[in-house]
N, C-alpha and C positions, 0 to 999 in steps of 0.2 A: 503493500499500499504505499503509496507517495503522500507525504504530507507537505501542505502548500504552507508557504508563510501565514494564511490566512486561518489555515485550519491550527496551525500550532497557535495562534493568539486567541482564538474561540476558546480551545483548551484552556488554556493559562487564565482566561476571564473567569470561565466556570469554577475551576479549583478556586480562585480567589475567592468566589462569590460564597464557594462553598464553607470556605474558612471561617467567614465571617461570622461572630457568635454575637447574639443580641444582648445587650445589657443588662443583667440580672437586677440591678437598681437604678433604674432610670429615674430623672427627674421628674415628676408628673404635676397636673395641676396648675393652678395659677396662684399666687400670691393674692392677698387681700387689696393689695393696690391694682387688680387687675393686670398685672404682669406674669407671661409664662413663667414657672418655676425653671430654674437651670443653676448647674453648679458643677463643681469638678468630677473626675473620676477617679475611682480607686486605684487604676494601675495594674501594678503587678502585684499589689498586695490587698487584697479583698475584692469585691465588698463580702463582709464576712457577718454572721447573724451573732449578734451579742449573747443570746441565749444558748446556742448550741456550741458556737467556737470560742468558747473560753480560753484555750489556752494561746491562740493569738491576741488577745487584751494587752499583756505587758509588752508588747513589741511598740504598742501605738501610746498606752497610756502612761509608762516611765518617761516618755517625750515630749507628749502633748495633752496629757489629760491628768495634771496633776493636781493636787487641792487645791492651789490658788489659781489653775484655769478654772476648775468645777466652780469657785464661787467668785469667778468673773472678777477676780482682783488685778492679775497681769497674766501676761502672755507665758508662754514658756520659751517656744522658737522665736517669738517676737513679742513685742511689747503689749499687742493686742489679745486678750483672751480669747476673742471670737476668734481668730484666725487659727488657734489651736483645736476649739470646739469643733471647728468645719472640718478641719484635717480629721478630727475623730470619725464625726458623722459622714464624711464620704467614705471612710471604710469600714465603718461598723453603723449603716443606717439607722440601727434600731436601738442604738446604745442608750439605754433608759437613763442614765445620769446626764449625759450629755444633750440628750434631748430636753431634760428640764433646765439645763443652762442656757440651752437657747431660747427656752420659752421665757425664761427671767430676763433675758436679753431684749427680746422684743416687747416686754412689758415693760422696759425702761428700767431695769432693775441693775445697769453696766455702765456706770459713768466712764468707766476707762476704756470702752470699747465702742467703735464705729463702725459704719459699713453698713451695706445691704445683706442682713442676714436674718431673712423672714423665717418665724419659726413655722408657720404654716406650711412653709415648702419642705421642712426637715420633717415635718410629721407625716405629710403626705406621701413622700417619700417610703418615709418608714411604714405606714401601714400597707403599703402597696408591697413592698419586698419582704414583709414578714406577717403576713394576714392573720397567722395564729398566734401573735404575740398582743396580749391584750393592755399592756403598758401604753405603747404609742398612741392607742385609742383612748386610755384614761388619760394622758395628759394634754392628747387634742382635747377632751372635754374639760378638762380643767383650764386650758388655754382661752378657748371660748369662752367659758364662763367669766372669767375674769374680763374679756372683752365686751362683755354683756351680751354675745348671742347665745341666748340659753336655748333655744330650739336646737340648735345644731349641737351645742353641747350636750344636751341629754341624749342624742342621738348616738353621739360616740360612746357615751357613758354605757347606754343600753349594750351596746355591741360588745364593750370589755366586759360587762359583766356575765354575757353567755360563756365568755372563757374563763373568768374568775370569778365564780359566784359569792364565794367567801372571803374576797380580799376585804380588809378592814378599811384600808386608806380608799378604795375605790368606793366602797358603800358609802365611807362617811363623805367624800365629796360628792357624790352624786345625791345624797341627801339635801348637802348645802344649796346645790342647783336646782333641785326641785322645791326646795324651800322660796329660792328667791325668786321663783317661776310662779310662786303660788299655790303650787300643790302642797300644800301643810301635811294633809292625811297622809298622802305617800310617802312625803319626806320622813314623816314619823316612823313609817315602816321601816325605811331605809336607816334610820337613825337608831333603832333598834338592834337591828342586826348588824350594823357597824359596830355598835357599844358589846354586842355579846360576842363578837369576835374580836375583840381585844383593842379596839381603840379607845384612848382616854382623854381626846381632846373634848373640853367641855363647851365649846362655841356652839355647836348645833344644838344640843339639848338647851341652851339657854334660850337660844332663838326660838323653839316650840315652846318652851315655858311661857315667855312672854305672850308668846302668840295665842297660848291657852290650848294648845295642840299636846303638851306632855301628859301623859297620865300613868 
């Protein structure tokens, strides 16, 4: 069989196309500003699942997600802590503590960090990457609650509850969101479950007592 230059070129194109692998952790959705979410790629390290790939964590956390980065005090590789939080989340999209740091940043709790790091983009990517992990949904619910987006907050809490029905933190925060949305009776039921599961923060109980729904 005689191979022409055209045949060789076509074969090369097919082989190249077959070798392209879809990004396992694509950036999805839109920011609340209406801008398409986008960010970096994990390259040759990751993306890894925070729950499953625990042995990979020290490689990133020792250099990029130190306590001062987590608390948004200062960066490790640069002065800006969110650059290290971003580095961590690019490689571990559902890194629970790094997601919470991103939420705190977007809520204005990081005076030493600047830049366009939208928590909703990290959270959408995390939910898409690891749909069986309840924590990104719980954190999304918390974030939306703090922003006053109560209906969307409750949607994420309900999804998280299906996966972690006895998580005290989830039940407590779910109860707070229900209370703020005016669902006092349902809030009371979640409060009872949260306290029975070991929660000891008194704020939700006090709110319900003041509203006359604690019995």
